[in-house]
ROTOR-959057 format. One line per 10 residues: number of its first residue (from 0); for each residue x, y, z of N, C-alpha, C. Coordinates in Angstrom, 2 decimals, always signed. Each point is the difference from the previous one (the first is absolute). Layout:
BEGIN
NUM) X Y Z X Y Z X Y Z | ...;
end
This chain:
BEGIN
0) -21.98 +10.32 -3.69 +1.08 +0.80 -0.41 -0.51 +1.45 -0.35 | +0.92 +0.93 +0.08 -0.44 +1.37 -0.20 -0.17 +0.42 -1.48 | +0.49 -0.82 -0.92 -0.15 +0.38 -1.39 -1.27 -0.61 -0.69 | -0.97 -0.47 +0.77 -1.20 -0.51 -0.61 -0.78 +1.18 -0.47 | -0.78 -0.24 -1.06 -0.83 +1.04 -0.60 -1.21 +0.26 +0.86 | -0.39 +1.27 +0.16 -1.18 +0.32 +0.69 -1.16 -0.17 -0.85 | -1.21 -0.17 +0.54 -1.18 -0.17 -0.87 -0.20 +1.35 -0.82 | -0.56 -0.10 -1.16 -0.25 +1.14 -0.81 -1.02 +0.95 +0.67 | +0.40 +1.30 -0.15 -0.85 +1.02 +0.53 -1.14 +0.35 -0.98 | -1.22 -0.01 +0.46 -1.09 +0.32 -0.89 -0.15 +1.50 +0.00;
10) +0.15 +0.55 -1.16 -0.12 +1.49 -0.18 -1.34 +0.43 -0.45 | -0.39 +1.17 +0.46 -1.27 +0.58 -0.50 +0.26 +0.45 -1.44 | -1.10 +0.17 -0.69 +0.12 +0.51 -1.40 +0.86 +1.23 -0.14 | -0.19 +0.96 +0.91 +0.75 +1.22 -0.11 +1.48 -0.26 +0.33 | +0.32 -0.82 +0.93 +1.32 -0.32 +0.27 +0.71 -0.66 -1.18 | -0.74 -0.89 -0.70 +0.50 -0.65 -1.15 +0.28 +0.98 -1.09 | -0.87 +0.90 -0.24 +0.09 +1.07 -1.08 +1.24 +0.84 +0.37 | +0.14 +0.38 +1.24 +1.13 +0.79 +0.38 +1.27 -0.70 -0.14 | +0.09 -1.29 +0.32 +1.21 -0.81 -0.19 +0.39 -0.10 -1.44 | -0.99 -0.24 -0.89 +0.22 -0.13 -1.42 +0.52 +1.33 -0.62;
20) -0.57 +1.12 +0.47 +0.48 +1.31 -0.50 +1.45 +0.22 +0.48 | +0.29 -0.32 +1.26 +1.35 +0.22 +0.47 +0.97 -0.84 -0.84 | -0.29 -1.30 -0.25 +0.86 -0.84 -0.81 +0.15 +0.57 -1.37 | -1.07 +0.43 -0.57 +0.06 +0.53 -1.38 +0.86 +1.27 -0.05 | -0.15 +0.89 +0.95 +0.84 +1.18 +0.05 +1.49 -0.29 +0.15 | +0.26 -1.05 +0.86 +1.40 -0.36 +0.20 +0.57 -0.62 -1.28 | -0.80 -0.82 -0.70 +0.46 -0.63 -1.25 +0.28 +1.07 -1.05 | -0.86 +1.02 -0.11 +0.23 +1.07 -0.99 +1.25 +0.79 +0.40 | +0.29 +0.21 +1.28 +1.17 +0.68 +0.40 +1.26 -0.81 -0.40 | -0.03 -1.33 +0.24 +1.13 -0.83 -0.41 +0.24 -0.01 -1.51;
30) -1.09 +0.09 -0.78 +0.14 +0.02 -1.41 +0.63 +1.31 -0.44 | -0.43 +1.16 +0.57 +0.57 +1.30 -0.30 +1.48 +0.04 +0.32 | +0.39 -0.64 +1.16 +1.33 +0.03 +0.43 +0.92 -0.99 -0.74 | -0.59 -0.82 -0.84 +0.77 -1.05 -0.75 +0.42 -1.14 +0.82 | -0.67 -0.14 +1.17 +0.40 -1.19 +0.90 -0.85 -1.20 -0.30 | -1.05 +0.11 -0.88 -0.84 -1.12 -0.32 -0.28 +0.10 -1.46 | +0.11 -1.22 -0.59 -0.31 -0.08 -1.47 -1.48 -0.09 -0.23 | -0.55 +0.54 -1.10 -1.33 -0.02 -0.29 -0.57 -1.42 +0.00 | +0.71 -0.95 -0.59 -0.50 -1.40 -0.04 -0.21 -0.56 +1.39 | +0.96 +0.36 +0.89 -0.19 -0.52 +1.44 -1.16 +0.68 +0.65;
40) -0.25 +1.33 -0.26 -1.12 +0.69 +0.55 -1.35 -0.58 -0.54 | +0.00 -0.42 -1.26 -1.26 -0.58 -0.53 -0.21 -1.39 +0.60 | +1.05 -0.76 +0.23 -0.10 -1.29 +0.63 -0.55 +0.14 +1.45 | +0.52 +1.01 +0.71 -0.48 +0.25 +1.35 -1.45 +0.33 -0.06 | -0.38 +0.85 -0.90 -1.43 +0.44 -0.09 -0.90 -1.19 -0.24 | +0.42 -0.86 -0.95 -0.79 -1.21 -0.37 -0.13 -0.90 +1.27 | +1.08 -0.18 +0.68 -0.09 -0.89 +1.31 -0.97 +0.63 +0.97 | +0.07 +1.31 +0.20 -0.90 +0.67 +0.91 -1.41 -0.20 -0.41 | -0.26 +0.16 -1.32 -1.34 -0.14 -0.48 -0.56 -1.42 +0.20 | +0.90 -1.00 -0.25 -0.40 -1.38 +0.19 -0.36 -0.30 +1.51;
50) +0.86 +0.55 +0.85 -0.19 -0.13 +1.42 -1.33 +0.66 +0.43 | -0.27 +1.21 -0.48 -1.25 +0.71 +0.29 -1.17 -0.81 -0.44 | +0.06 -0.57 -1.18 -1.10 -0.76 -0.55 -0.32 -1.25 +0.91 | +1.09 -0.68 +0.43 -0.17 -1.15 +0.91 -0.65 +0.40 +1.26 | +0.45 +1.12 +0.58 -0.60 +0.47 +1.26 -1.43 +0.35 -0.15 | -0.42 +0.56 -1.18 -1.40 +0.37 -0.17 -0.88 -1.25 -0.06 | +0.51 -1.14 -0.35 -0.77 -1.18 -0.16 -0.45 -0.54 +1.43 | +0.66 +0.39 +0.99 -0.32 -0.52 +1.37 -1.11 +0.78 +0.60;
end
């Protein structure tokens, strides 16, 4: 089927840093525009941190 997930792409350290910065900038923009509540932004940040820690273990 065409909706199967593709294997995860392994990013270089710099690509990962760039992706995190881009997500952080986007989150800050949504907070400024009032389209995202702070509690939701903090939950997003915590989930990203957990995911990053799991990836570092491999």
